[in-house]
N, C-alpha and C positions, 0 to 999 in steps of 0.2 A: 708675505715675504718682506723682510726688512733689509734695508741697505745698511751694512755695518761699516763701510768705508767708501770713500770716493776720492778721486784724484784726476787731474787733467795735466797734460804737458803741451807746451807751445814751443815750437822750434825757435832756436836762436840762430844768429848769423854764422857762428862757427860750426863746422861739420860735427855732427853727433851731439851737439849741446842742446839742452832744452831747459825750460823753466817749468818746474812742477808746482802746481797749486793744489793744496788739500786743505779745505776749510780756510782758516786764516794764516796758514803756513805756506812758505815759499821755499823750495829746494832747487838745487841745480843737479842736472844729470849730464853725464858726459862719458866718454871713453878715455882710458889712459893714453898717454902720448904714444906708447908702443903700438897702439891700435889706430893711430891717426887722429886721436882726439886732443883736447887741450888739458885734460885731467882737472876740470873746474868743478866737478861734482861727482857724486857716486855713480858707478856703472850699474846697469840693471840688476845683476846678480848680487851686487853689494846691498841693494835695497831689499832683496829677498833675505839675505843674511841679517840685515838690520831689523827687519820685521820679526824674524824668528827670535833674535836675542832680546829685543825690546819686550816682546810678549813673555818670554821666559822670565826676565827680570821682574816685570810687573806681577805675573802670576805667583812667583815665589814670594814676593813681598806681601801680596794679599794673603797668601796662605799663612805666612809667618805672623801677620797681624791677627788673623782670625784665630790662630791656635796659640797666640801669645808666645811665640818662639823668637829667640834672638839669633837671627842669621848673621847679623853684623854686616859690615861692608863686604860686597862681593862683586865680581866681574863675570860677565858672560861674553864669550867670543865664539864666532862661527866662521867656518871656511866652506865654500862650495867647491866640490871636486867633480871632475869629469874625466873619463879615460877614453882611449881610442875605440873601445868596444861599445861605447854609448852608455855606459853606466854613469849615473850621477848620484852623488850623496853629499850630505853635509856632516861635517865634524863640528860638534858643539862642545865647548869646554867651560866649566865653571871653576872659579878660583875664589876661595873665601879667605878673608883677612885672618880669621880665627878658625882653627881646625874644628870640624864637626864630628860628632860621635858617629860610629859606624851605622847606628840605627837612623840617625837624622840624615846622613849621607844617602842611604838607600831611599828614604822617603823623598828627599829632594830629587833624586834620579827618577823616581816614579812620577812625581808631579811634572817634571820636565816632559815626559812622554804624553801628558794630558793637557798641555797648554793649547789654547785654541789654534794658534798658528801652526804648532806642531801637528795637530790633528788634520788641519787643512792640507799641509804639505804631504802627509803620509797617505792620504786617500786621493783617489782620482778626482780631479776638479774640472768641471765643464766650463769652457770659456766661449761665450757667444760673441761674435764680432759683426758689426754692421757699419755701413758708411752713412753718415748724417748728411 
């Protein structure tokens, strides 16, 4: 079994705020002011969306490099949605500076469904929790 990612969070004085450490990186997490936070950092579901779009961008760039394709500059964005019935879903959108052919557009969409984080989010994931 391999560890593919790690992070820890330490509470800060402000309600809902925390300092996240992952390797040599430091990030802030918080809730928006509308939820009683200070909006000093990303909220938890923002991190979920960020992980998905980061993985999507990296995977597409790796594929393009491997196949010697010119995707050019592009943007990936995501929104996490939930409704009163308990359904949850993510809307992911890609925008390319230069239009892609219909064939390449379909290939990009296919690759997006196969990114590692996409696969993780699409299947059931076990989370084991313990107190240290």
